[in-house]
LUMLUMDREN-2810 file (N, C-alpha, C; in Angstrom, 1 decimal):
<atoms>
<atom><aa>M</aa><ch>A</ch><at>N</at><xx>20.4</xx><yy>-27.4</yy><zz>-57.4</zz></atom>
<atom><aa>M</aa><ch>A</ch><at>CA</at><xx>21.3</xx><yy>-28.1</yy><zz>-58.3</zz></atom>
<atom><aa>M</aa><ch>A</ch><at>C</at><xx>21.6</xx><yy>-29.5</yy><zz>-57.6</zz></atom>
<atom><aa>D</aa><ch>A</ch><at>N</at><xx>21.3</xx><yy>-30.5</yy><zz>-58.4</zz></atom>
<atom><aa>D</aa><ch>A</ch><at>CA</at><xx>21.5</xx><yy>-31.9</yy><zz>-57.8</zz></atom>
<atom><aa>D</aa><ch>A</ch><at>C</at><xx>23.0</xx><yy>-32.3</yy><zz>-58.0</zz></atom>
<atom><aa>A</aa><ch>A</ch><at>N</at><xx>23.3</xx><yy>-33.5</yy><zz>-57.5</zz></atom>
<atom><aa>A</aa><ch>A</ch><at>CA</at><xx>24.7</xx><yy>-34.0</yy><zz>-57.5</zz></atom>
<atom><aa>A</aa><ch>A</ch><at>C</at><xx>25.3</xx><yy>-34.1</yy><zz>-58.9</zz></atom>
<atom><aa>S</aa><ch>A</ch><at>N</at><xx>24.5</xx><yy>-34.6</yy><zz>-59.8</zz></atom>
<atom><aa>S</aa><ch>A</ch><at>CA</at><xx>25.1</xx><yy>-34.8</yy><zz>-61.2</zz></atom>
<atom><aa>S</aa><ch>A</ch><at>C</at><xx>25.5</xx><yy>-33.4</yy><zz>-61.8</zz></atom>
<atom><aa>H</aa><ch>A</ch><at>N</at><xx>24.7</xx><yy>-32.4</yy><zz>-61.6</zz></atom>
<atom><aa>H</aa><ch>A</ch><at>CA</at><xx>25.0</xx><yy>-31.1</yy><zz>-62.1</zz></atom>
<atom><aa>H</aa><ch>A</ch><at>C</at><xx>26.3</xx><yy>-30.5</yy><zz>-61.4</zz></atom>
<atom><aa>R</aa><ch>A</ch><at>N</at><xx>26.3</xx><yy>-30.7</yy><zz>-60.1</zz></atom>
<atom><aa>R</aa><ch>A</ch><at>CA</at><xx>27.5</xx><yy>-30.2</yy><zz>-59.3</zz></atom>
<atom><aa>R</aa><ch>A</ch><at>C</at><xx>28.8</xx><yy>-30.9</yy><zz>-59.7</zz></atom>
<atom><aa>G</aa><ch>A</ch><at>N</at><xx>28.7</xx><yy>-32.2</yy><zz>-59.9</zz></atom>
<atom><aa>G</aa><ch>A</ch><at>CA</at><xx>29.8</xx><yy>-33.0</yy><zz>-60.3</zz></atom>
<atom><aa>G</aa><ch>A</ch><at>C</at><xx>30.3</xx><yy>-32.6</yy><zz>-61.7</zz></atom>
<atom><aa>A</aa><ch>A</ch><at>N</at><xx>29.3</xx><yy>-32.3</yy><zz>-62.6</zz></atom>
<atom><aa>A</aa><ch>A</ch><at>CA</at><xx>29.7</xx><yy>-31.9</yy><zz>-64.0</zz></atom>
<atom><aa>A</aa><ch>A</ch><at>C</at><xx>30.3</xx><yy>-30.5</yy><zz>-63.9</zz></atom>
<atom><aa>L</aa><ch>A</ch><at>N</at><xx>29.8</xx><yy>-29.6</yy><zz>-63.1</zz></atom>
<atom><aa>L</aa><ch>A</ch><at>CA</at><xx>30.4</xx><yy>-28.3</yy><zz>-63.0</zz></atom>
<atom><aa>L</aa><ch>A</ch><at>C</at><xx>31.8</xx><yy>-28.3</yy><zz>-62.4</zz></atom>
<atom><aa>M</aa><ch>A</ch><at>N</at><xx>32.0</xx><yy>-29.2</yy><zz>-61.4</zz></atom>
<atom><aa>M</aa><ch>A</ch><at>CA</at><xx>33.4</xx><yy>-29.3</yy><zz>-60.9</zz></atom>
<atom><aa>M</aa><ch>A</ch><at>C</at><xx>34.3</xx><yy>-29.9</yy><zz>-61.9</zz></atom>
<atom><aa>L</aa><ch>A</ch><at>N</at><xx>33.9</xx><yy>-30.8</yy><zz>-62.7</zz></atom>
<atom><aa>L</aa><ch>A</ch><at>CA</at><xx>34.7</xx><yy>-31.4</yy><zz>-63.8</zz></atom>
<atom><aa>L</aa><ch>A</ch><at>C</at><xx>35.1</xx><yy>-30.4</yy><zz>-64.8</zz></atom>
<atom><aa>V</aa><ch>A</ch><at>N</at><xx>34.1</xx><yy>-29.6</yy><zz>-65.2</zz></atom>
<atom><aa>V</aa><ch>A</ch><at>CA</at><xx>34.4</xx><yy>-28.5</yy><zz>-66.2</zz></atom>
<atom><aa>V</aa><ch>A</ch><at>C</at><xx>35.3</xx><yy>-27.5</yy><zz>-65.7</zz></atom>
<atom><aa>R</aa><ch>A</ch><at>N</at><xx>35.2</xx><yy>-27.1</yy><zz>-64.4</zz></atom>
<atom><aa>R</aa><ch>A</ch><at>CA</at><xx>36.1</xx><yy>-26.1</yy><zz>-63.8</zz></atom>
<atom><aa>R</aa><ch>A</ch><at>C</at><xx>37.5</xx><yy>-26.7</yy><zz>-63.7</zz></atom>
<atom><aa>L</aa><ch>A</ch><at>N</at><xx>37.6</xx><yy>-28.0</yy><zz>-63.3</zz></atom>
<atom><aa>L</aa><ch>A</ch><at>CA</at><xx>38.9</xx><yy>-28.6</yy><zz>-63.2</zz></atom>
<atom><aa>L</aa><ch>A</ch><at>C</at><xx>39.6</xx><yy>-28.7</yy><zz>-64.6</zz></atom>
<atom><aa>V</aa><ch>A</ch><at>N</at><xx>38.9</xx><yy>-29.0</yy><zz>-65.6</zz></atom>
<atom><aa>V</aa><ch>A</ch><at>CA</at><xx>39.4</xx><yy>-29.1</yy><zz>-67.0</zz></atom>
<atom><aa>V</aa><ch>A</ch><at>C</at><xx>39.9</xx><yy>-27.7</yy><zz>-67.4</zz></atom>
<atom><aa>A</aa><ch>A</ch><at>N</at><xx>39.1</xx><yy>-26.7</yy><zz>-67.1</zz></atom>
<atom><aa>A</aa><ch>A</ch><at>CA</at><xx>39.5</xx><yy>-25.3</yy><zz>-67.5</zz></atom>
<atom><aa>A</aa><ch>A</ch><at>C</at><xx>40.7</xx><yy>-24.9</yy><zz>-66.8</zz></atom>
<atom><aa>L</aa><ch>A</ch><at>N</at><xx>40.8</xx><yy>-25.2</yy><zz>-65.5</zz></atom>
<atom><aa>L</aa><ch>A</ch><at>CA</at><xx>42.0</xx><yy>-24.8</yy><zz>-64.8</zz></atom>
<atom><aa>L</aa><ch>A</ch><at>C</at><xx>43.3</xx><yy>-25.6</yy><zz>-65.3</zz></atom>
<atom><aa>C</aa><ch>A</ch><at>N</at><xx>43.1</xx><yy>-26.8</yy><zz>-65.6</zz></atom>
<atom><aa>C</aa><ch>A</ch><at>CA</at><xx>44.2</xx><yy>-27.6</yy><zz>-66.1</zz></atom>
<atom><aa>C</aa><ch>A</ch><at>C</at><xx>44.7</xx><yy>-27.1</yy><zz>-67.5</zz></atom>
<atom><aa>V</aa><ch>A</ch><at>N</at><xx>43.7</xx><yy>-26.7</yy><zz>-68.3</zz></atom>
<atom><aa>V</aa><ch>A</ch><at>CA</at><xx>44.1</xx><yy>-26.1</yy><zz>-69.6</zz></atom>
<atom><aa>V</aa><ch>A</ch><at>C</at><xx>44.8</xx><yy>-24.8</yy><zz>-69.5</zz></atom>
<atom><aa>M</aa><ch>A</ch><at>N</at><xx>44.4</xx><yy>-24.0</yy><zz>-68.5</zz></atom>
<atom><aa>M</aa><ch>A</ch><at>CA</at><xx>45.0</xx><yy>-22.7</yy><zz>-68.2</zz></atom>
<atom><aa>M</aa><ch>A</ch><at>C</at><xx>46.4</xx><yy>-23.0</yy><zz>-67.7</zz></atom>
<atom><aa>L</aa><ch>A</ch><at>N</at><xx>46.6</xx><yy>-24.0</yy><zz>-66.8</zz></atom>
<atom><aa>L</aa><ch>A</ch><at>CA</at><xx>47.9</xx><yy>-24.3</yy><zz>-66.3</zz></atom>
<atom><aa>L</aa><ch>A</ch><at>C</at><xx>48.9</xx><yy>-24.7</yy><zz>-67.4</zz></atom>
<atom><aa>V</aa><ch>A</ch><at>N</at><xx>48.4</xx><yy>-25.5</yy><zz>-68.3</zz></atom>
<atom><aa>V</aa><ch>A</ch><at>CA</at><xx>49.3</xx><yy>-25.9</yy><zz>-69.5</zz></atom>
<atom><aa>V</aa><ch>A</ch><at>C</at><xx>49.7</xx><yy>-24.6</yy><zz>-70.2</zz></atom>
<atom><aa>G</aa><ch>A</ch><at>N</at><xx>48.8</xx><yy>-23.7</yy><zz>-70.5</zz></atom>
<atom><aa>G</aa><ch>A</ch><at>CA</at><xx>49.2</xx><yy>-22.5</yy><zz>-71.2</zz></atom>
<atom><aa>G</aa><ch>A</ch><at>C</at><xx>50.2</xx><yy>-21.6</yy><zz>-70.4</zz></atom>
<atom><aa>F</aa><ch>A</ch><at>N</at><xx>50.0</xx><yy>-21.5</yy><zz>-69.1</zz></atom>
<atom><aa>F</aa><ch>A</ch><at>CA</at><xx>51.0</xx><yy>-20.8</yy><zz>-68.3</zz></atom>
<atom><aa>F</aa><ch>A</ch><at>C</at><xx>52.3</xx><yy>-21.4</yy><zz>-68.3</zz></atom>
<atom><aa>L</aa><ch>A</ch><at>N</at><xx>52.4</xx><yy>-22.8</yy><zz>-68.2</zz></atom>
<atom><aa>L</aa><ch>A</ch><at>CA</at><xx>53.6</xx><yy>-23.5</yy><zz>-68.1</zz></atom>
<atom><aa>L</aa><ch>A</ch><at>C</at><xx>54.4</xx><yy>-23.4</yy><zz>-69.5</zz></atom>
<atom><aa>D</aa><ch>A</ch><at>N</at><xx>53.6</xx><yy>-23.5</yy><zz>-70.6</zz></atom>
<atom><aa>D</aa><ch>A</ch><at>CA</at><xx>54.3</xx><yy>-23.3</yy><zz>-71.9</zz></atom>
<atom><aa>D</aa><ch>A</ch><at>C</at><xx>54.9</xx><yy>-21.9</yy><zz>-72.1</zz></atom>
<atom><aa>T</aa><ch>A</ch><at>N</at><xx>54.2</xx><yy>-20.9</yy><zz>-71.7</zz></atom>
<atom><aa>T</aa><ch>A</ch><at>CA</at><xx>54.7</xx><yy>-19.6</yy><zz>-71.8</zz></atom>
<atom><aa>T</aa><ch>A</ch><at>C</at><xx>55.9</xx><yy>-19.4</yy><zz>-70.8</zz></atom>
<atom><aa>A</aa><ch>A</ch><at>N</at><xx>55.8</xx><yy>-19.9</yy><zz>-69.6</zz></atom>
<atom><aa>A</aa><ch>A</ch><at>CA</at><xx>56.9</xx><yy>-19.8</yy><zz>-68.7</zz></atom>
<atom><aa>A</aa><ch>A</ch><at>C</at><xx>58.2</xx><yy>-20.5</yy><zz>-69.2</zz></atom>
<atom><aa>L</aa><ch>A</ch><at>N</at><xx>58.0</xx><yy>-21.7</yy><zz>-69.7</zz></atom>
<atom><aa>L</aa><ch>A</ch><at>CA</at><xx>59.1</xx><yy>-22.4</yy><zz>-70.3</zz></atom>
<atom><aa>L</aa><ch>A</ch><at>C</at><xx>59.8</xx><yy>-21.6</yy><zz>-71.4</zz></atom>
<atom><aa>Y</aa><ch>A</ch><at>N</at><xx>59.0</xx><yy>-21.0</yy><zz>-72.3</zz></atom>
<atom><aa>Y</aa><ch>A</ch><at>CA</at><xx>59.5</xx><yy>-20.3</yy><zz>-73.4</zz></atom>
<atom><aa>Y</aa><ch>A</ch><at>C</at><xx>60.3</xx><yy>-19.1</yy><zz>-72.9</zz></atom>
<atom><aa>L</aa><ch>A</ch><at>N</at><xx>59.7</xx><yy>-18.3</yy><zz>-71.9</zz></atom>
<atom><aa>L</aa><ch>A</ch><at>CA</at><xx>60.4</xx><yy>-17.2</yy><zz>-71.3</zz></atom>
<atom><aa>L</aa><ch>A</ch><at>C</at><xx>61.7</xx><yy>-17.6</yy><zz>-70.6</zz></atom>
<atom><aa>T</aa><ch>A</ch><at>N</at><xx>61.7</xx><yy>-18.7</yy><zz>-69.9</zz></atom>
<atom><aa>T</aa><ch>A</ch><at>CA</at><xx>62.9</xx><yy>-19.2</yy><zz>-69.2</zz></atom>
<atom><aa>T</aa><ch>A</ch><at>C</at><xx>64.0</xx><yy>-19.5</yy><zz>-70.3</zz></atom>
<atom><aa>R</aa><ch>A</ch><at>N</at><xx>63.6</xx><yy>-20.1</yy><zz>-71.4</zz></atom>
<atom><aa>R</aa><ch>A</ch><at>CA</at><xx>64.6</xx><yy>-20.4</yy><zz>-72.4</zz></atom>
<atom><aa>R</aa><ch>A</ch><at>C</at><xx>65.2</xx><yy>-19.1</yy><zz>-73.0</zz></atom>
<atom><aa>C</aa><ch>A</ch><at>N</at><xx>64.3</xx><yy>-18.0</yy><zz>-73.1</zz></atom>
<atom><aa>C</aa><ch>A</ch><at>CA</at><xx>64.8</xx><yy>-16.8</yy><zz>-73.6</zz></atom>
<atom><aa>C</aa><ch>A</ch><at>C</at><xx>65.8</xx><yy>-16.1</yy><zz>-72.7</zz></atom>
<atom><aa>F</aa><ch>A</ch><at>N</at><xx>65.6</xx><yy>-16.2</yy><zz>-71.4</zz></atom>
<atom><aa>F</aa><ch>A</ch><at>CA</at><xx>66.4</xx><yy>-15.6</yy><zz>-70.4</zz></atom>
<atom><aa>F</aa><ch>A</ch><at>C</at><xx>67.6</xx><yy>-16.5</yy><zz>-69.9</zz></atom>
<atom><aa>E</aa><ch>A</ch><at>N</at><xx>67.8</xx><yy>-17.6</yy><zz>-70.5</zz></atom>
<atom><aa>E</aa><ch>A</ch><at>CA</at><xx>68.9</xx><yy>-18.5</yy><zz>-70.1</zz></atom>
<atom><aa>E</aa><ch>A</ch><at>C</at><xx>70.2</xx><yy>-17.7</yy><zz>-70.2</zz></atom>
<atom><aa>P</aa><ch>A</ch><at>N</at><xx>71.1</xx><yy>-17.8</yy><zz>-69.2</zz></atom>
<atom><aa>P</aa><ch>A</ch><at>CA</at><xx>72.3</xx><yy>-17.1</yy><zz>-69.1</zz></atom>
<atom><aa>P</aa><ch>A</ch><at>C</at><xx>73.3</xx><yy>-17.5</yy><zz>-70.2</zz></atom>
<atom><aa>K</aa><ch>A</ch><at>N</at><xx>73.4</xx><yy>-18.8</yy><zz>-70.5</zz></atom>
<atom><aa>K</aa><ch>A</ch><at>CA</at><xx>74.5</xx><yy>-19.2</yy><zz>-71.4</zz></atom>
<atom><aa>K</aa><ch>A</ch><at>C</at><xx>74.1</xx><yy>-19.0</yy><zz>-72.9</zz></atom>
<atom><aa>H</aa><ch>A</ch><at>N</at><xx>72.9</xx><yy>-19.2</yy><zz>-73.2</zz></atom>
<atom><aa>H</aa><ch>A</ch><at>CA</at><xx>72.4</xx><yy>-19.0</yy><zz>-74.6</zz></atom>
<atom><aa>H</aa><ch>A</ch><at>C</at><xx>71.2</xx><yy>-18.1</yy><zz>-74.7</zz></atom>
<atom><aa>P</aa><ch>A</ch><at>N</at><xx>71.3</xx><yy>-16.8</yy><zz>-74.5</zz></atom>
<atom><aa>P</aa><ch>A</ch><at>CA</at><xx>70.1</xx><yy>-16.0</yy><zz>-74.5</zz></atom>
<atom><aa>P</aa><ch>A</ch><at>C</at><xx>69.5</xx><yy>-15.9</yy><zz>-75.9</zz></atom>
<atom><aa>E</aa><ch>A</ch><at>N</at><xx>68.2</xx><yy>-15.8</yy><zz>-76.0</zz></atom>
<atom><aa>E</aa><ch>A</ch><at>CA</at><xx>67.5</xx><yy>-15.6</yy><zz>-77.3</zz></atom>
<atom><aa>E</aa><ch>A</ch><at>C</at><xx>66.7</xx><yy>-14.3</yy><zz>-77.2</zz></atom>
<atom><aa>S</aa><ch>A</ch><at>N</at><xx>66.4</xx><yy>-13.8</yy><zz>-78.3</zz></atom>
<atom><aa>S</aa><ch>A</ch><at>CA</at><xx>65.5</xx><yy>-12.6</yy><zz>-78.3</zz></atom>
<atom><aa>S</aa><ch>A</ch><at>C</at><xx>64.1</xx><yy>-13.1</yy><zz>-78.1</zz></atom>
<atom><aa>I</aa><ch>A</ch><at>N</at><xx>63.3</xx><yy>-12.2</yy><zz>-77.4</zz></atom>
<atom><aa>I</aa><ch>A</ch><at>CA</at><xx>61.9</xx><yy>-12.6</yy><zz>-77.1</zz></atom>
<atom><aa>I</aa><ch>A</ch><at>C</at><xx>61.1</xx><yy>-12.2</yy><zz>-78.3</zz></atom>
<atom><aa>R</aa><ch>A</ch><at>N</at><xx>60.4</xx><yy>-13.2</yy><zz>-78.9</zz></atom>
<atom><aa>R</aa><ch>A</ch><at>CA</at><xx>59.5</xx><yy>-13.0</yy><zz>-80.0</zz></atom>
<atom><aa>R</aa><ch>A</ch><at>C</at><xx>58.0</xx><yy>-13.0</yy><zz>-79.5</zz></atom>
<atom><aa>V</aa><ch>A</ch><at>N</at><xx>57.2</xx><yy>-12.3</yy><zz>-80.1</zz></atom>
<atom><aa>V</aa><ch>A</ch><at>CA</at><xx>55.8</xx><yy>-12.2</yy><zz>-79.7</zz></atom>
<atom><aa>V</aa><ch>A</ch><at>C</at><xx>55.0</xx><yy>-13.4</yy><zz>-80.1</zz></atom>
<atom><aa>L</aa><ch>A</ch><at>N</at><xx>55.2</xx><yy>-13.9</yy><zz>-81.3</zz></atom>
<atom><aa>L</aa><ch>A</ch><at>CA</at><xx>54.4</xx><yy>-15.0</yy><zz>-81.9</zz></atom>
<atom><aa>L</aa><ch>A</ch><at>C</at><xx>54.4</xx><yy>-16.3</yy><zz>-81.0</zz></atom>
<atom><aa>P</aa><ch>A</ch><at>N</at><xx>55.6</xx><yy>-16.7</yy><zz>-80.5</zz></atom>
<atom><aa>P</aa><ch>A</ch><at>CA</at><xx>55.6</xx><yy>-17.9</yy><zz>-79.6</zz></atom>
<atom><aa>P</aa><ch>A</ch><at>C</at><xx>54.8</xx><yy>-17.6</yy><zz>-78.3</zz></atom>
<atom><aa>I</aa><ch>A</ch><at>N</at><xx>54.9</xx><yy>-16.4</yy><zz>-77.8</zz></atom>
<atom><aa>I</aa><ch>A</ch><at>CA</at><xx>54.2</xx><yy>-16.1</yy><zz>-76.6</zz></atom>
<atom><aa>I</aa><ch>A</ch><at>C</at><xx>52.7</xx><yy>-16.2</yy><zz>-76.8</zz></atom>
<atom><aa>V</aa><ch>A</ch><at>N</at><xx>52.3</xx><yy>-15.6</yy><zz>-77.9</zz></atom>
<atom><aa>V</aa><ch>A</ch><at>CA</at><xx>50.8</xx><yy>-15.6</yy><zz>-78.3</zz></atom>
<atom><aa>V</aa><ch>A</ch><at>C</at><xx>50.3</xx><yy>-17.0</yy><zz>-78.5</zz></atom>
<atom><aa>T</aa><ch>A</ch><at>N</at><xx>51.1</xx><yy>-17.8</yy><zz>-79.2</zz></atom>
<atom><aa>T</aa><ch>A</ch><at>CA</at><xx>50.6</xx><yy>-19.2</yy><zz>-79.5</zz></atom>
<atom><aa>T</aa><ch>A</ch><at>C</at><xx>50.7</xx><yy>-20.1</yy><zz>-78.2</zz></atom>
<atom><aa>N</aa><ch>A</ch><at>N</at><xx>51.6</xx><yy>-19.8</yy><zz>-77.3</zz></atom>
<atom><aa>N</aa><ch>A</ch><at>CA</at><xx>51.7</xx><yy>-20.6</yy><zz>-76.1</zz></atom>
<atom><aa>N</aa><ch>A</ch><at>C</at><xx>50.6</xx><yy>-20.1</yy><zz>-75.1</zz></atom>
<atom><aa>S</aa><ch>A</ch><at>N</at><xx>50.1</xx><yy>-18.9</yy><zz>-75.3</zz></atom>
<atom><aa>S</aa><ch>A</ch><at>CA</at><xx>49.0</xx><yy>-18.5</yy><zz>-74.4</zz></atom>
<atom><aa>S</aa><ch>A</ch><at>C</at><xx>47.6</xx><yy>-18.8</yy><zz>-74.9</zz></atom>
<atom><aa>I</aa><ch>A</ch><at>N</at><xx>47.5</xx><yy>-19.4</yy><zz>-76.0</zz></atom>
<atom><aa>I</aa><ch>A</ch><at>CA</at><xx>46.1</xx><yy>-19.8</yy><zz>-76.5</zz></atom>
<atom><aa>I</aa><ch>A</ch><at>C</at><xx>45.4</xx><yy>-20.7</yy><zz>-75.5</zz></atom>
<atom><aa>P</aa><ch>A</ch><at>N</at><xx>46.0</xx><yy>-21.7</yy><zz>-74.9</zz></atom>
<atom><aa>P</aa><ch>A</ch><at>CA</at><xx>45.3</xx><yy>-22.5</yy><zz>-73.9</zz></atom>
<atom><aa>P</aa><ch>A</ch><at>C</at><xx>44.8</xx><yy>-21.7</yy><zz>-72.7</zz></atom>
<atom><aa>V</aa><ch>A</ch><at>N</at><xx>45.5</xx><yy>-20.6</yy><zz>-72.4</zz></atom>
<atom><aa>V</aa><ch>A</ch><at>CA</at><xx>45.0</xx><yy>-19.7</yy><zz>-71.3</zz></atom>
<atom><aa>V</aa><ch>A</ch><at>C</at><xx>43.7</xx><yy>-19.1</yy><zz>-71.7</zz></atom>
<atom><aa>M</aa><ch>A</ch><at>N</at><xx>43.6</xx><yy>-18.6</yy><zz>-72.9</zz></atom>
<atom><aa>M</aa><ch>A</ch><at>CA</at><xx>42.4</xx><yy>-18.0</yy><zz>-73.4</zz></atom>
<atom><aa>M</aa><ch>A</ch><at>C</at><xx>41.2</xx><yy>-19.0</yy><zz>-73.5</zz></atom>
<atom><aa>V</aa><ch>A</ch><at>N</at><xx>41.6</xx><yy>-20.2</yy><zz>-74.0</zz></atom>
<atom><aa>V</aa><ch>A</ch><at>CA</at><xx>40.5</xx><yy>-21.3</yy><zz>-74.1</zz></atom>
<atom><aa>V</aa><ch>A</ch><at>C</at><xx>40.0</xx><yy>-21.6</yy><zz>-72.7</zz></atom>
<atom><aa>G</aa><ch>A</ch><at>N</at><xx>40.9</xx><yy>-21.7</yy><zz>-71.7</zz></atom>
<atom><aa>G</aa><ch>A</ch><at>CA</at><xx>40.5</xx><yy>-22.0</yy><zz>-70.3</zz></atom>
<atom><aa>G</aa><ch>A</ch><at>C</at><xx>39.6</xx><yy>-20.9</yy><zz>-69.7</zz></atom>
<atom><aa>V</aa><ch>A</ch><at>N</at><xx>39.9</xx><yy>-19.7</yy><zz>-70.1</zz></atom>
<atom><aa>V</aa><ch>A</ch><at>CA</at><xx>39.0</xx><yy>-18.6</yy><zz>-69.6</zz></atom>
<atom><aa>V</aa><ch>A</ch><at>C</at><xx>37.6</xx><yy>-18.7</yy><zz>-70.2</zz></atom>
<atom><aa>V</aa><ch>A</ch><at>N</at><xx>37.6</xx><yy>-19.0</yy><zz>-71.5</zz></atom>
<atom><aa>V</aa><ch>A</ch><at>CA</at><xx>36.3</xx><yy>-19.1</yy><zz>-72.2</zz></atom>
<atom><aa>V</aa><ch>A</ch><at>C</at><xx>35.5</xx><yy>-20.3</yy><zz>-71.6</zz></atom>
<atom><aa>I</aa><ch>A</ch><at>N</at><xx>36.2</xx><yy>-21.4</yy><zz>-71.3</zz></atom>
<atom><aa>I</aa><ch>A</ch><at>CA</at><xx>35.5</xx><yy>-22.5</yy><zz>-70.6</zz></atom>
<atom><aa>I</aa><ch>A</ch><at>C</at><xx>35.0</xx><yy>-22.2</yy><zz>-69.3</zz></atom>
<atom><aa>L</aa><ch>A</ch><at>N</at><xx>35.8</xx><yy>-21.4</yy><zz>-68.5</zz></atom>
<atom><aa>L</aa><ch>A</ch><at>CA</at><xx>35.3</xx><yy>-21.0</yy><zz>-67.2</zz></atom>
<atom><aa>L</aa><ch>A</ch><at>C</at><xx>34.1</xx><yy>-20.1</yy><zz>-67.3</zz></atom>
<atom><aa>I</aa><ch>A</ch><at>N</at><xx>34.1</xx><yy>-19.2</yy><zz>-68.3</zz></atom>
<atom><aa>I</aa><ch>A</ch><at>CA</at><xx>32.9</xx><yy>-18.3</yy><zz>-68.4</zz></atom>
<atom><aa>I</aa><ch>A</ch><at>C</at><xx>31.7</xx><yy>-19.1</yy><zz>-68.8</zz></atom>
<atom><aa>R</aa><ch>A</ch><at>N</at><xx>31.8</xx><yy>-20.1</yy><zz>-69.7</zz></atom>
<atom><aa>R</aa><ch>A</ch><at>CA</at><xx>30.7</xx><yy>-20.9</yy><zz>-70.1</zz></atom>
<atom><aa>R</aa><ch>A</ch><at>C</at><xx>30.6</xx><yy>-22.2</yy><zz>-69.3</zz></atom>
<atom><aa>A</aa><ch>A</ch><at>N</at><xx>31.1</xx><yy>-22.3</yy><zz>-68.1</zz></atom>
<atom><aa>A</aa><ch>A</ch><at>CA</at><xx>31.2</xx><yy>-23.5</yy><zz>-67.3</zz></atom>
<atom><aa>A</aa><ch>A</ch><at>C</at><xx>29.8</xx><yy>-24.0</yy><zz>-67.0</zz></atom>
<atom><aa>K</aa><ch>A</ch><at>N</at><xx>28.9</xx><yy>-23.2</yy><zz>-66.6</zz></atom>
<atom><aa>K</aa><ch>A</ch><at>CA</at><xx>27.5</xx><yy>-23.7</yy><zz>-66.2</zz></atom>
<atom><aa>K</aa><ch>A</ch><at>C</at><xx>26.8</xx><yy>-24.3</yy><zz>-67.4</zz></atom>
<atom><aa>A</aa><ch>A</ch><at>N</at><xx>26.9</xx><yy>-23.6</yy><zz>-68.6</zz></atom>
<atom><aa>A</aa><ch>A</ch><at>CA</at><xx>26.2</xx><yy>-24.2</yy><zz>-69.8</zz></atom>
<atom><aa>A</aa><ch>A</ch><at>C</at><xx>26.8</xx><yy>-25.5</yy><zz>-70.2</zz></atom>
<atom><aa>I</aa><ch>A</ch><at>N</at><xx>28.2</xx><yy>-25.6</yy><zz>-70.2</zz></atom>
<atom><aa>I</aa><ch>A</ch><at>CA</at><xx>28.8</xx><yy>-26.8</yy><zz>-70.5</zz></atom>
<atom><aa>I</aa><ch>A</ch><at>C</at><xx>28.5</xx><yy>-27.9</yy><zz>-69.5</zz></atom>
<atom><aa>A</aa><ch>A</ch><at>N</at><xx>28.4</xx><yy>-27.6</yy><zz>-68.2</zz></atom>
<atom><aa>A</aa><ch>A</ch><at>CA</at><xx>28.1</xx><yy>-28.6</yy><zz>-67.2</zz></atom>
<atom><aa>A</aa><ch>A</ch><at>C</at><xx>26.7</xx><yy>-29.1</yy><zz>-67.4</zz></atom>
<atom><aa>E</aa><ch>A</ch><at>N</at><xx>25.8</xx><yy>-28.2</yy><zz>-67.7</zz></atom>
<atom><aa>E</aa><ch>A</ch><at>CA</at><xx>24.4</xx><yy>-28.7</yy><zz>-67.9</zz></atom>
<atom><aa>E</aa><ch>A</ch><at>C</at><xx>24.3</xx><yy>-29.6</yy><zz>-69.1</zz></atom>
<atom><aa>W</aa><ch>A</ch><at>N</at><xx>25.1</xx><yy>-29.3</yy><zz>-70.2</zz></atom>
<atom><aa>W</aa><ch>A</ch><at>CA</at><xx>25.1</xx><yy>-30.1</yy><zz>-71.4</zz></atom>
<atom><aa>W</aa><ch>A</ch><at>C</at><xx>25.7</xx><yy>-31.5</yy><zz>-71.0</zz></atom>
<atom><aa>I</aa><ch>A</ch><at>N</at><xx>26.7</xx><yy>-31.5</yy><zz>-70.2</zz></atom>
<atom><aa>I</aa><ch>A</ch><at>CA</at><xx>27.3</xx><yy>-32.8</yy><zz>-69.8</zz></atom>
<atom><aa>I</aa><ch>A</ch><at>C</at><xx>26.4</xx><yy>-33.6</yy><zz>-69.0</zz></atom>
<atom><aa>A</aa><ch>A</ch><at>N</at><xx>25.7</xx><yy>-33.0</yy><zz>-68.0</zz></atom>
<atom><aa>A</aa><ch>A</ch><at>CA</at><xx>24.8</xx><yy>-33.7</yy><zz>-67.1</zz></atom>
<atom><aa>A</aa><ch>A</ch><at>C</at><xx>23.6</xx><yy>-34.2</yy><zz>-67.9</zz></atom>
<atom><aa>D</aa><ch>A</ch><at>N</at><xx>23.1</xx><yy>-33.4</yy><zz>-68.8</zz></atom>
<atom><aa>D</aa><ch>A</ch><at>CA</at><xx>22.0</xx><yy>-33.9</yy><zz>-69.7</zz></atom>
<atom><aa>D</aa><ch>A</ch><at>C</at><xx>22.4</xx><yy>-35.1</yy><zz>-70.6</zz></atom>
<atom><aa>W</aa><ch>A</ch><at>N</at><xx>23.7</xx><yy>-35.0</yy><zz>-71.1</zz></atom>
<atom><aa>W</aa><ch>A</ch><at>CA</at><xx>24.2</xx><yy>-36.0</yy><zz>-72.0</zz></atom>
<atom><aa>W</aa><ch>A</ch><at>C</at><xx>24.4</xx><yy>-37.3</yy><zz>-71.2</zz></atom>
<atom><aa>L</aa><ch>A</ch><at>N</at><xx>24.8</xx><yy>-37.3</yy><zz>-69.9</zz></atom>
<atom><aa>L</aa><ch>A</ch><at>CA</at><xx>25.0</xx><yy>-38.5</yy><zz>-69.1</zz></atom>
<atom><aa>L</aa><ch>A</ch><at>C</at><xx>23.7</xx><yy>-39.1</yy><zz>-68.6</zz></atom>
<atom><aa>E</aa><ch>A</ch><at>N</at><xx>22.6</xx><yy>-38.3</yy><zz>-68.6</zz></atom>
<atom><aa>E</aa><ch>A</ch><at>CA</at><xx>21.4</xx><yy>-38.9</yy><zz>-68.1</zz></atom>
<atom><aa>E</aa><ch>A</ch><at>C</at><xx>20.6</xx><yy>-39.6</yy><zz>-69.2</zz></atom>
</atoms>
């Protein structure tokens, strides 16, 4: 694997991890708002599911990272 393929693979992995981090932070902020002591809310499933969509997208990107990295490296050459 040459340098351009390794760089593209590292970029794809970084993007996937950042997308997953955004999903985790969205879900954590929603749960923090639900457990707030002054104004508690009931926990609903739909906001948790919609806030965790980026986590699922990040996992899919990580699974397909090599194929995406090859596509990016070929596109850049």
